[in-house]
C-alpha positions as CSV (number, residue, x, y, z in Angstrom):
1,M,-12.1,-18.0,-6.5
2,K,-11.4,-21.6,-5.9
3,R,-13.2,-21.7,-2.6
4,R,-15.9,-20.3,-4.7
5,V,-15.8,-23.2,-7.0
6,V,-15.6,-25.7,-4.1
7,I,-18.6,-24.2,-2.7
8,W,-20.6,-24.1,-6.0
9,A,-19.8,-27.8,-6.4
10,V,-20.8,-28.6,-2.7
11,A,-24.0,-27.0,-3.4
12,V,-24.8,-29.0,-6.8
13,V,-23.7,-32.1,-5.0
14,A,-25.8,-31.4,-1.7
15,F,-28.9,-30.4,-4.5
16,C,-29.2,-33.5,-6.5
17,G,-28.1,-35.7,-2.8
18,F,-31.0,-34.2,-1.2
19,S,-33.5,-34.3,-3.7
20,Y,-33.1,-38.1,-4.3
21,L,-33.3,-38.8,-0.7
22,I,-36.8,-37.0,-0.2
23,D,-38.3,-39.5,-2.7
24,P,-35.8,-42.0,-4.1
25,F,-39.0,-43.9,-5.4
26,D,-40.1,-40.9,-7.6
27,P,-40.5,-42.4,-11.3
28,V,-38.8,-39.2,-12.5
29,W,-35.6,-40.7,-11.4
30,Q,-36.3,-43.8,-13.4
31,S,-37.1,-41.8,-16.5
32,Y,-33.8,-40.0,-16.7
33,L,-32.7,-43.0,-18.1
34,D,-35.0,-42.6,-21.3
35,T,-34.4,-38.8,-21.4
36,P,-32.8,-37.0,-24.1
37,L,-29.3,-36.0,-23.4
38,K,-30.3,-32.3,-24.4
39,M,-33.0,-32.3,-21.4
40,V,-30.6,-34.1,-19.0
41,V,-27.6,-30.8,-20.0
42,E,-30.5,-28.1,-19.4
43,D,-31.7,-29.8,-16.3
44,A,-28.1,-30.1,-15.2
45,L,-27.5,-26.4,-16.1
46,W,-30.4,-25.0,-14.1
47,I,-29.0,-27.3,-11.2
48,L,-25.9,-25.5,-11.2
49,L,-27.5,-22.0,-12.0
50,F,-29.7,-22.3,-9.2
51,S,-26.8,-23.9,-6.7
52,V,-24.9,-21.0,-7.5
53,I,-27.5,-18.7,-6.7
54,I,-28.0,-20.3,-3.3
55,S,-24.3,-20.1,-2.8
56,E,-23.7,-16.6,-3.4
57,V,-26.8,-15.5,-1.2
58,S,-25.5,-17.9,1.5
59,I,-21.9,-16.2,1.1
60,L,-23.4,-12.7,0.7
61,I,-25.3,-13.0,4.2
62,D,-22.5,-14.9,5.9
63,M,-20.0,-11.5,5.0
64,A,-22.6,-9.2,5.9
65,L,-22.8,-10.8,9.5
66,N,-19.4,-11.1,9.7
67,K,-18.9,-7.3,9.4
68,L,-22.3,-6.8,11.7
69,L,-22.3,-9.3,14.3
70,P,-18.8,-11.1,14.5
71,W,-18.7,-14.4,16.5
72,K,-16.2,-13.3,18.9
73,D,-19.0,-11.0,20.0
74,R,-22.2,-13.0,20.7
75,T,-21.8,-16.6,19.2
76,V,-25.1,-17.7,20.2
77,K,-26.9,-14.8,19.1
78,R,-24.9,-15.1,15.7
79,L,-26.2,-18.9,14.8
80,L,-29.6,-18.5,15.9
81,I,-29.9,-14.8,13.1
82,Q,-27.7,-16.6,10.6
83,G,-30.1,-19.6,10.8
84,F,-32.9,-17.7,10.4
85,I,-31.7,-15.4,7.5
86,Q,-30.3,-18.4,5.9
87,I,-33.8,-20.0,6.2
88,V,-36.2,-16.6,5.0
89,G,-33.4,-16.3,2.3
90,S,-33.9,-19.8,0.7
91,V,-37.8,-19.7,0.9
92,L,-37.6,-16.4,-0.6
93,I,-35.3,-17.5,-3.7
94,V,-37.9,-20.2,-4.3
95,V,-40.7,-17.9,-4.3
96,I,-39.1,-15.7,-6.8
97,V,-37.8,-18.3,-9.2
98,N,-40.6,-20.0,-8.8
99,A,-42.5,-17.1,-9.6
100,I,-40.4,-16.4,-12.8
101,V,-40.7,-19.2,-14.2
102,E,-44.4,-19.3,-14.0
103,C,-44.6,-15.6,-15.9
104,T,-42.2,-16.7,-18.4
105,S,-43.2,-20.5,-19.4
106,D,-46.7,-21.2,-21.4
107,N,-46.3,-24.6,-21.7
108,L,-45.9,-25.6,-18.2
109,P,-47.7,-29.3,-17.1
110,E,-50.6,-29.5,-15.2
111,M,-50.5,-30.8,-11.9
112,D,-53.2,-31.0,-8.8
113,S,-52.7,-28.9,-6.3
114,R,-51.7,-31.4,-3.7
115,K,-48.7,-32.6,-6.0
116,E,-47.7,-28.9,-6.8
117,Y,-47.8,-28.1,-3.1
118,T,-45.6,-31.3,-2.5
119,L,-43.0,-30.4,-4.9
120,M,-42.6,-26.9,-3.7
121,G,-42.0,-28.2,-0.3
122,Q,-39.6,-30.6,-1.7
123,W,-37.9,-27.7,-3.1
124,V,-37.7,-25.3,0.1
125,A,-36.3,-28.2,2.3
126,T,-33.7,-28.8,-0.2
127,N,-33.0,-25.2,-0.6
128,I,-32.5,-24.6,3.2
129,V,-30.8,-27.7,3.8
130,I,-28.2,-26.5,0.9
131,S,-28.2,-22.8,2.5
132,L,-27.2,-23.9,5.7
133,I,-24.6,-26.6,4.4
134,I,-22.9,-23.8,3.0
135,S,-23.7,-21.4,5.9
136,G,-21.7,-24.1,7.7
137,F,-18.9,-24.2,5.4
138,N,-18.4,-20.7,5.6
139,T,-18.8,-20.8,9.2
140,V,-16.0,-23.0,9.9
141,D,-13.7,-21.7,7.0
142,Y,-14.2,-18.1,8.8
143,L,-13.4,-19.6,12.2
144,L,-10.3,-21.5,10.7
145,Q,-9.3,-18.5,9.3
146,N,-9.7,-16.6,12.4
147,W,-8.1,-19.2,14.3
148,K,-4.7,-19.3,12.2
149,R,-4.6,-15.7,12.1
150,T,-4.9,-15.6,15.9
151,A,-2.3,-18.1,16.3
152,V,-0.1,-16.3,13.9
153,E,-0.6,-13.1,16.1
154,A,0.3,-15.0,18.8
155,A,3.3,-16.6,17.6
156,Q,4.5,-13.0,16.5
157,H,4.0,-11.5,19.8
158,K,5.6,-14.4,21.7
159,I,8.8,-13.6,19.1
160,R,8.4,-10.3,19.6
161,A,8.7,-10.6,23.5
162,S,11.3,-13.1,23.2
163,K,13.3,-10.4,21.1
164,H,12.9,-7.5,23.7
165,K,13.8,-10.2,26.4
166,Q,16.9,-11.1,24.3
167,A,17.7,-7.1,24.1
168,A,17.2,-6.4,27.6
169,M,19.2,-9.6,28.4
170,A,22.4,-8.4,26.1
171,A,22.2,-4.7,27.7
172,E,22.2,-6.4,30.9
173,L,25.0,-8.6,29.9
174,Q,26.8,-5.5,28.4
175,A,26.5,-3.5,31.7
176,L,27.9,-6.6,33.7
177,K,30.6,-7.1,31.5
178,L,31.8,-3.2,31.7
179,Q,31.8,-3.3,35.7
180,I,34.8,-2.3,36.9
181,D,35.6,-1.7,41.0
182,P,36.5,1.8,41.3
183,H,38.8,0.3,44.2
184,F,41.1,-1.6,41.6
185,I,41.9,1.7,40.1
186,F,42.8,3.9,42.9
187,N,44.3,1.0,44.7
188,N,46.8,0.2,42.1
189,L,47.5,3.9,41.2
190,S,48.4,4.5,44.8
191,V,50.7,1.4,44.8
192,L,52.2,3.1,41.6
193,S,53.2,6.4,42.9
194,E,54.5,4.6,45.7
195,L,56.5,2.5,43.7
196,I,58.2,5.2,41.8
197,L,59.1,7.1,44.7
198,E,61.3,3.9,46.2
199,D,62.5,2.0,42.9
200,Q,61.9,3.9,39.4
201,Q,62.4,0.5,37.9
202,L,59.8,-1.6,39.4
203,G,57.2,1.6,39.1
204,Y,58.2,1.1,35.5
205,E,57.3,-2.6,35.5
206,Y,54.2,-2.2,37.7
207,S,52.8,0.4,35.4
208,E,53.2,-1.9,32.4
209,K,51.5,-4.7,34.2
210,F,48.8,-2.1,35.4
211,A,48.4,-0.9,31.6
212,R,48.3,-4.7,30.3
213,V,45.5,-5.4,32.8
214,Y,43.3,-2.4,32.0
215,R,44.0,-2.8,28.4
216,Y,42.9,-6.2,28.8
217,L,39.6,-5.0,31.0
218,L,38.5,-2.7,28.3
219,V,39.3,-4.9,25.6
220,N,38.1,-8.1,26.6
221,S,35.2,-7.2,28.8
222,K,33.4,-6.5,25.6
223,K,33.6,-10.4,24.7
224,D,31.0,-13.1,25.7
225,I,33.6,-15.8,26.4
226,I,37.8,-15.8,25.9
227,A,40.0,-18.8,25.8
228,V,41.3,-20.1,29.0
229,E,44.9,-19.4,27.9
230,E,44.1,-15.7,27.3
231,E,42.4,-15.4,30.7
232,L,45.8,-16.8,32.3
233,K,48.2,-14.1,30.9
234,F,45.6,-11.8,32.0
235,L,45.9,-13.5,35.3
236,D,49.6,-13.3,35.5
237,S,49.9,-9.8,34.8
238,Y,46.9,-9.3,37.7
239,I,48.3,-11.2,40.3
240,F,51.6,-9.3,39.8
241,L,49.9,-5.9,41.0
242,I,48.3,-7.8,43.8
243,E,51.6,-9.2,45.2
244,K,53.0,-5.8,44.7
245,R,50.3,-4.2,46.6
246,I,49.3,-6.7,49.6
247,G,53.0,-8.4,49.4
248,Q,53.2,-11.8,51.4
249,G,49.6,-11.6,52.5
250,V,48.2,-13.6,49.6
251,I,49.9,-16.9,48.4
252,F,48.8,-17.9,44.6
253,K,48.9,-21.6,42.9
254,I,48.2,-21.9,39.6
255,D,47.9,-25.6,38.2
256,I,45.6,-25.5,34.9
257,Q,46.5,-28.6,33.1
258,E,47.5,-28.1,29.2
259,E,44.3,-29.8,27.9
260,Y,41.7,-27.2,29.1
261,K,43.7,-24.0,27.7
262,S,42.3,-24.3,24.6
263,M,38.6,-24.4,26.0
264,Y,36.6,-21.2,27.2
265,T,35.6,-19.4,29.9
266,L,34.1,-15.9,30.7
267,P,36.4,-12.7,30.5
268,L,37.3,-11.3,34.0
269,S,35.9,-14.6,35.8
270,L,39.2,-15.5,37.2
271,Q,40.2,-11.7,38.1
272,L,36.3,-11.0,39.8
273,L,36.9,-14.3,41.6
274,V,40.6,-13.7,42.7
275,E,39.4,-10.2,43.9
276,N,36.3,-11.0,45.8
277,A,38.3,-13.3,47.7
278,I,41.1,-10.7,48.6
279,K,38.3,-8.1,49.5
280,H,36.4,-10.5,52.1
281,N,39.0,-12.5,53.8
282,Q,42.0,-11.3,55.9
283,T,45.5,-11.0,53.8
284,S,48.2,-10.9,56.7
285,K,52.0,-12.2,56.8
286,A,51.3,-14.1,59.5
287,N,48.7,-16.0,58.2
288,P,48.3,-15.3,54.3
289,L,45.6,-16.1,52.3
290,E,46.1,-18.6,50.0
291,I,44.3,-18.8,46.2
292,H,44.3,-21.9,44.2
293,V,43.5,-21.6,40.7
294,Y,43.5,-25.2,38.7
295,T,41.4,-27.3,36.8
296,N,39.6,-30.7,38.1
297,T,38.4,-34.1,36.1
298,Q,35.1,-32.9,35.5
299,G,36.5,-30.2,33.0
300,E,35.8,-27.1,35.5
301,L,38.1,-24.0,36.4
302,V,38.6,-23.9,40.0
303,V,39.1,-21.0,42.1
304,S,39.5,-21.9,46.0
305,N,40.5,-19.7,48.6
306,T,41.3,-20.3,52.1
307,F,38.3,-18.9,54.5
308,L,39.5,-16.3,56.5
309,P,36.5,-13.8,57.1
310,L,37.1,-10.2,57.8
311,I,35.9,-9.2,61.5
312,N,34.3,-5.7,59.5
313,K,32.6,-6.7,56.3
314,P,33.0,-4.6,53.8
315,D,30.4,-2.7,51.6
316,S,29.9,-4.8,48.6
317,S,29.8,-3.0,44.9
318,G,28.1,-5.9,43.3
319,V,31.2,-6.8,41.3
320,G,32.6,-10.0,41.8
321,L,30.8,-13.8,42.5
322,T,27.5,-12.2,41.3
323,N,28.8,-10.6,38.4
324,V,30.1,-14.0,37.2
325,M,26.7,-16.2,38.2
326,T,24.8,-13.9,36.8
327,R,26.5,-13.7,33.1
328,Y,26.7,-17.6,33.3
329,E,22.8,-17.6,33.6
330,I,22.4,-14.6,31.0
331,L,24.4,-16.4,27.9
332,G,22.9,-19.8,28.8
333,Y,25.4,-21.7,29.9
334,A,25.3,-24.2,33.2
335,K,26.1,-22.2,36.2
336,P,28.9,-22.4,38.7
337,I,29.0,-24.3,41.3
338,I,29.7,-22.7,45.0
339,E,31.1,-25.3,47.8
340,K,31.7,-23.3,51.1
341,T,33.3,-25.2,54.2
342,E,34.8,-23.9,57.4
343,D,38.1,-23.9,55.9
344,T,37.6,-23.0,51.8
345,F,35.1,-21.1,49.7
346,T,35.1,-22.8,46.4
347,V,33.9,-21.7,42.9
348,K,33.8,-24.3,40.2
349,L,33.2,-22.5,36.8
350,P,31.9,-24.6,34.1
351,L,34.5,-24.8,30.9
352,I,33.0,-24.1,27.5
């Protein structure tokens, strides 16, 4: 209703303004100063009624065309048809109203035909202009509403696509976090069975460490991040298993500054990088693999190992460096830095 009132007001202003501009020197405008208030009010009511009629007819035409010939289908054709119908409708309104006035009024003032046709032409012209103004107003309003609706739908579609992408990324992240190399389980069970036969006490200790490591894998693999201190406790148990499995073929050096232990990293990141180093390098007593885990001044958790590549490279199961890199990317953190020389292979994990 507010929109209709605005359109009526526009029609009234347009009617009065255009009527004056057609012939601003008409004596009628001067006579209004001496016209009784009652007649001025009557004229104002007639102008209001006529403006409302023009407005409603124009609105009906636009609404009908919006259904039959939307702007998005045939823009030029719609513009031409709408303009033509508005003009025809305006002329018909003038003809009908004029016929009604002549049939119902007995005391109309006499005027020559030339003056009568001139006034009729001015009335028609005013009516056409008002109709086109209202039509333009309706068209702009319709196009703005349609643009807003399209923008909202596009935004909603973008949000839905973003949610789908986040869901897919979350599923991918969960799958990555739950990856466990089957060789890790089989190798440790094999070592455990041998230790039980050789030294029951050591076998018991090994089973405790293995249970602790596996429990950590199951519980913390579901987390996105974990405190460095907790990851180091897990790494300590994991190193125990490696040392009992490989012996003196690998040497570990852990040097984590105390101030960085309260920061966060990705769970299993150290285990995966250590396992990656062991899987792709030689581990012999004569030339042991050295793995150094430390923090640097840039606030990075570094895993560096001597580069002793195997002659026959093992088949990759997809667990290791790729896993860590992908998880950092999915979670939106800075990517780890990989540095490779002839002697060392280093991965720097940004601390969170």
